[in-house]
C-alpha positions in Angstrom: 41.8 -4.3 18.0 44.4 -5.0 20.7 46.7 -2.3 19.3 46.7 1.0 21.2 45.4 3.0 18.2 42.3 0.8 18.0 41.5 0.8 21.7 38.6 3.2 21.4 37.2 2.1 18.0 33.6 0.9 18.2 32.9 -2.6 17.0 30.0 -3.3 14.6 28.5 -6.8 14.4 25.4 -8.3 12.9 22.4 -8.7 15.2 21.3 -12.2 15.9 24.7 -13.8 16.4 24.9 -16.9 18.5 24.9 -16.2 22.3 28.3 -17.7 22.8 29.8 -15.6 20.0 28.4 -12.4 21.6 29.7 -13.5 25.0 33.2 -14.1 23.6 33.1 -10.7 21.9 32.1 -8.9 25.1 34.8 -10.7 27.1 37.6 -10.1 24.6 36.6 -6.5 23.7 36.2 -5.4 27.3 33.6 -3.3 29.1 35.1 0.0 27.8 34.4 -0.6 24.1 31.2 0.4 22.4 29.6 -2.5 20.5 27.0 -1.7 17.9 24.6 -4.5 16.8 23.3 -3.9 13.2 19.9 -5.5 12.4 19.4 -7.5 9.3 18.6 -5.3 6.3 20.0 -2.1 7.9 23.1 -0.2 6.8 25.5 2.0 8.7 27.3 5.0 7.2 30.8 5.5 8.7 33.7 7.8 7.8 36.5 5.3 8.4 36.2 1.5 8.7 38.7 -1.1 9.9 37.7 -4.6 8.6 38.9 -7.5 10.7 40.0 -10.5 8.7 38.8 -14.0 9.6 41.5 -15.6 11.6 41.0 -19.2 10.5 39.1 -19.2 7.2 40.2 -21.8 4.7 38.3 -22.0 1.4 37.1 -25.3 0.0 35.8 -26.4 -3.4 37.6 -23.7 -5.4 36.0 -22.5 -8.6 39.0 -23.4 -10.7 41.2 -26.4 -10.7 44.1 -24.6 -12.4 46.0 -24.2 -9.2 47.6 -27.2 -7.5 47.3 -27.8 -3.7 45.3 -25.8 -1.2 45.7 -23.8 1.9 46.0 -25.6 5.3 45.7 -22.3 7.2 48.1 -19.6 8.0 48.0 -17.9 11.4 49.7 -15.1 13.3 51.3 -16.6 16.5 51.7 -13.0 17.9 48.0 -12.2 17.5 47.0 -15.6 19.0 49.4 -15.3 21.9 47.8 -11.9 22.8 44.4 -13.6 22.7 45.6 -16.6 24.7 47.0 -14.4 27.5 43.7 -12.4 27.7 41.5 -15.5 27.7 43.6 -17.4 30.2 43.4 -14.5 32.6 39.6 -14.7 32.3 39.6 -18.4 32.9 41.6 -18.4 36.2 38.6 -17.8 38.4 37.1 -21.3 38.6 35.2 -20.8 41.9 36.6 -24.0 43.3 35.3 -26.1 40.4 37.0 -29.4 39.6 37.7 -29.6 35.8 38.5 -32.9 34.0 42.0 -33.5 32.7 40.9 -35.7 29.9 38.0 -34.7 27.6 36.4 -35.9 24.4 34.4 -33.3 22.4 31.2 -34.9 21.1 30.2 -33.4 17.7 26.5 -33.1 17.3 26.3 -30.9 14.2 25.1 -32.2 10.8 28.4 -32.8 8.9 31.7 -34.6 9.5 30.3 -36.8 12.2 32.2 -39.8 13.5 29.9 -42.7 12.6 31.1 -45.0 15.4 31.2 -42.3 18.1 29.5 -44.5 20.6 32.1 -47.2 20.2 35.0 -44.7 20.7 33.3 -43.1 23.7 33.2 -46.5 25.5 37.0 -46.8 24.9 37.6 -43.3 26.1 35.5 -43.6 29.2 37.5 -46.7 30.3 40.6 -44.5 30.0 39.2 -41.8 32.3 37.9 -39.3 29.6 34.9 -37.2 30.2 32.4 -36.7 27.3 31.7 -33.0 26.7 29.2 -31.2 24.4 30.8 -27.7 24.1 27.7 -26.1 22.7 26.0 -26.6 26.1 28.6 -24.6 27.9 29.0 -20.8 28.0 32.1 -19.4 26.3 33.8 -18.7 29.6 33.1 -22.2 30.8 34.6 -23.6 27.6 37.8 -21.5 28.2 38.0 -22.8 31.8 37.5 -26.4 30.6 40.2 -26.2 27.9 42.7 -24.3 30.1 42.6 -27.2 32.7 42.7 -30.1 30.2 45.8 -32.2 29.7 44.5 -34.5 27.0 41.8 -33.7 24.4 40.3 -35.9 21.7 37.9 -34.3 19.2 36.6 -34.6 15.7 37.8 -31.7 13.5 35.5 -28.7 14.0 35.1 -25.2 15.4 34.8 -26.3 19.0 38.4 -27.4 18.9 39.6 -23.9 18.3 39.2 -23.4 22.1 42.4 -25.4 22.4 44.4 -22.2 21.8 44.1 -21.6 25.6 45.7 -25.0 26.4 49.0 -25.1 28.3 52.2 -26.1 26.5 52.6 -29.9 26.5 48.9 -30.6 26.3 48.1 -33.6 24.0 45.4 -33.0 21.3 44.2 -35.8 19.1 42.2 -34.7 16.0 39.8 -37.1 14.3 39.6 -36.6 10.5 38.6 -38.4 7.4 41.0 -39.4 4.7 40.3 -37.2 1.7 42.6 -35.6 -0.9 41.3 -32.1 0.0 41.4 -32.5 3.8 43.3 -29.7 5.5 45.5 -32.0 7.6 47.9 -29.3 8.8 45.3 -26.8 9.9 45.4 -27.7 13.6 49.1 -28.2 13.7 49.6 -24.8 12.1 47.3 -23.2 14.7 48.3 -25.0 17.9 52.0 -26.2 17.5 53.5 -22.6 17.9 52.2 -22.7 21.5 53.8 -26.0 22.4 50.6 -28.0 22.1 51.2 -31.5 20.8 48.8 -32.3 17.9 48.2 -35.9 16.7 45.7 -37.3 14.2 43.5 -40.4 13.8 42.4 -40.8 10.2 39.2 -42.6 9.2 37.4 -43.6 6.1 34.3 -41.8 4.8 31.3 -44.1 5.2 28.4 -41.8 4.5 27.5 -38.6 2.6 30.3 -39.2 0.1 28.9 -36.4 -2.1 29.9 -33.9 0.6 33.6 -34.4 0.0 35.6 -33.7 3.2 32.4 -33.1 5.1 31.2 -36.7 4.8 30.7 -38.8 7.9 33.6 -41.1 8.7 34.6 -44.0 10.9 37.7 -44.3 13.1 39.3 -47.7 13.7 39.1 -48.4 17.5 42.5 -50.1 17.3 44.1 -47.0 15.8 42.4 -44.9 18.5 43.7 -47.1 21.2 47.3 -47.0 19.8 47.1 -43.2 19.7 46.0 -43.0 23.4 48.7 -45.4 24.4 51.2 -43.0 22.8 49.8 -40.3 25.1 50.6 -42.3 28.1 54.2 -42.8 26.9 54.9 -39.0 26.3 
């Protein structure tokens, strides 16, 4: 919708989306664009429709095993660069707030939890990291937080997508489980084109094994410490 020919096209979304999603939509679309919220069970007749593709969708658990390998995510650097510039401009007004340079994103959702999070958080706090729960921040606050960060540690998950607004040279460490179907290159494919340095700490699945890549996993504190030491030697 950033192209000139789409600048006046109304946007239709489902009613009841999460507050942060709606906030992000209003901030990105701008005040000039009409946004139509469609209630559940209602249809809308239109003469011409432009369907926006999902930028980061990667399918799991395919219905056939005839194909080898799987997608690790393909992205448009040009599209994301346009989005980065727009969001970074919005995040410049911090009203004198002091933002942490080192952050750890605590994952509270039901799957892909780091089983020994408490142990890792103690290690990170000693190194000056601030523990953050992104879901408790507005979308704009999340943009401001990430745009000022220099080091980010996070389990793989949607909250980490905010890192697209990070400055070149920022260090991002992604915590993932070891699994044959894990999309290891997803975050590298998304963030590396912008000069963001992506590293990984891989752990073993310890619970919910039946969930595949979504099982809970544990990260060795020694490996985590080595990775952070590498940050200091950049």
